N, C-alpha and C positions, 0 to 999 in steps of 0.2 A: 533418542527419544526422551530419556530421562532428563537431559539438560533442557528441552523444550518445555516439559511439564513443570520443572522447577521454576523456569523463567516466567511461565504463565502464572504461577502461584504468587509471583511478586506483586501482581496487581492488588493483592490483599494487604500489602505492607504500606504504612503511612507515607513512605518516601516515593513509592510508585503511584499510589492513588490517594490523594488526600480525600478526607471524608466527603462524600457526596459529589466528587468530581467525576464528570462523565467524560471518559476518553473513548473516542470512537475511531477505530482503524478501518480503513476501507480500500477496496480495489475495484476497478471496472474493467470488464472485458467487452470489446465492441463487436458490432455486427459487420462493419466494413473496415477495410484497411485505408491507409493514407492514400494509396494509389487509387482506390475505389472512388474517393470523393475529391480527387483533383489536388491532392497535396496535404502536408501537415498543417497548412494554414486553415484548413477546413475541418477541424476536429469535431466541430459542433455537428457535423453531418454524419459522423461515424455510427451513431446510435448505440444505445446500450444493449448488449446481448444479455450479460449478467453482471450483477454487482454483488459484493459480500461485504458485510461489516462484522466487526467485533465490538461489542458494547461492554465496557468495564463495569458499568453498574448492573446490567443484567447478566454479565459474565457468560455471554453466549454469542455464537456466530449467526447471522441471519443473511439468507439469499433473497435477492431481489431480481426480478426479470423487468423487461421494459415497461410493462404495464404498472409496475410498482415504483417507478421513478419518483413520483410525488411523495410517497412514503419514505424513500430513501433520503430525499432532500429534507424532509421534515426532521428525520432522525439527525442528520448532520447539523441542522440548525439548532437542535437541543444540546449539542455536545459542548463542553467546556474546552475540549481540544479535539481537533480532528487530525488524524495522523495518516500519511500515505507515503508512497515512494514514486516521485515524479508527479504527484497529485496536483500541484499548482499548475504545472505546464500541460498535463494531459487529462487527468480525470475531471477536474473542474471545467476544462475547455469542452469535454464531451457533454457534461451536463449543461452547458451553455445552450445546448440545442433544446432544452426542456424548460428553462427559466430565464427571465431577463435579469434576475439578481446576480450581480458579479460576486459569486461565492468566493472566489480567490481573494477578495478584498474584505468581505463581510464575516467570514468564518474564522474563528481563532484556529490557525492551521500550523502544523509542523510537517514540513516536506523533508523527509530524511535525505533524499538525494540532493536537495538544495543545500542542506547543512554539509554533506560530504563534499560538494562541489566548492563550497566556501573554504573548507579546510585544505583540499588538495589542489583546487585550480582545474579540475577535470571531472568528468562524469564517470560513474562506474555502475555496472548493472547490479541489481539487487542480488542475483544469484551469486555473484563474486563475493559480495560482502557477506551473505549468509553462510556460504560454505566455509569462508575462512574464520568467521566469528563464532557461528553455532555448530558447524559440522553438518549442516543440512542445506538443501537446496530447493529449487523450484522443480515441479514434477512435469512441466511442459513449457511452451512459450506461446507468444502471441499468434504467431502463424499457425500453430497447431489448433489454437482456440478459434481462429477464423474459419478453419476447415471444419471443425466440429460444428460451428454454427450453421454452415451450409448444409451439413448432414443432419441438422436437427437434434444434435446430441447435447442439449442444454445441460443435462445432468453431469456430463463429463466436464463441461466448462465450469459449472458450479463447484465441482471437486477441486479443479485446478485453481480457481479463484480463491477459494477457501484457504487452500494451502499457501498462497501468496500472501493472504492476510495474516495467517499464523506466523509466517516467516517475518513479515513486516513488523508485526507486534513484538515478537521476540527479539528482533534486532533493536527495536526501540527500547525495550525493557533492559537489554544488555548495555546499551549506550546510556541509558538513564542511571544505571547503578555504577558503571565503571568509567563513564566520561570518555570512552574511546570505543572504536570498532576496529575490525581488521579487514583487509583485503589482500588478494594475492597479487604480488608485484608483477607488472606486466614484463614479459620476456624472461622471467625467472620462476619456472614452474615450481609450485609449492613453497615459495618464499612469501611469508606473510609480513605485511606492513601495517603499522598502526595509523588509525585515523582519529585525531582528537575531535570530540564532539561535545556539545553542551545542550542537553535536552530539557534542562530545567526551565520549562515555559508553562 
C-alpha cells in the first residue's frame, strides 16, 4: 500500500504533472457482455454500468452511472491527456453508444495496453502488469462485474472499477518515471520481464 500512495503523490511533481495539465485516468464497466450484444463488434450496445475517473487537477476519484455519461464525456473532453487500459479499443467503443463524436480520434489519449503491445508484439492483462510492477492487482474481473449488475450491486462495481483506475494510474506513473514496466513471463511462474515504454506525451 505504501508504494501505491507514494506513486500517487508523484502527480504533484513537475515531471508527472506539468502545471495546470489535467490528466484523467478512466475505466468503464458495462451492463452487458459481448455475447449479450452479438459479439465484440457491437461494443456500443454494451451500455455503461459504472465508470470511474481520476482527475489529476482535482486529485480525486469520481464515480459515474449511466445517467451521468454526458458528464463523463464532458470531463474527458476537458483533459489534456486521457489514460486508460484498452481504452481505445473498448471504453471509447462503449461510449460510442452515447455520442457521435469519435472520441478515440478527438481526445488526446494514452492507451497503456496499446503501448505495451507495441513493445512486446502481444497483449497482456492489466492484472499481470500491475502485480509484477506494483505488487498489487485487480480485486475482481469483468464477469463478476456483470453478475453484480444483474444483482443491482452497483456499489460493488464502483469499488472494483475504482481499484482498476487506481492500478491504471499507478502503472502509468511508474512507467512515466522509469520508462519501463514489468510483467510475469508466460510459462515461467514468478519470472518478471521488463517492458520498455515511453509515456512522455
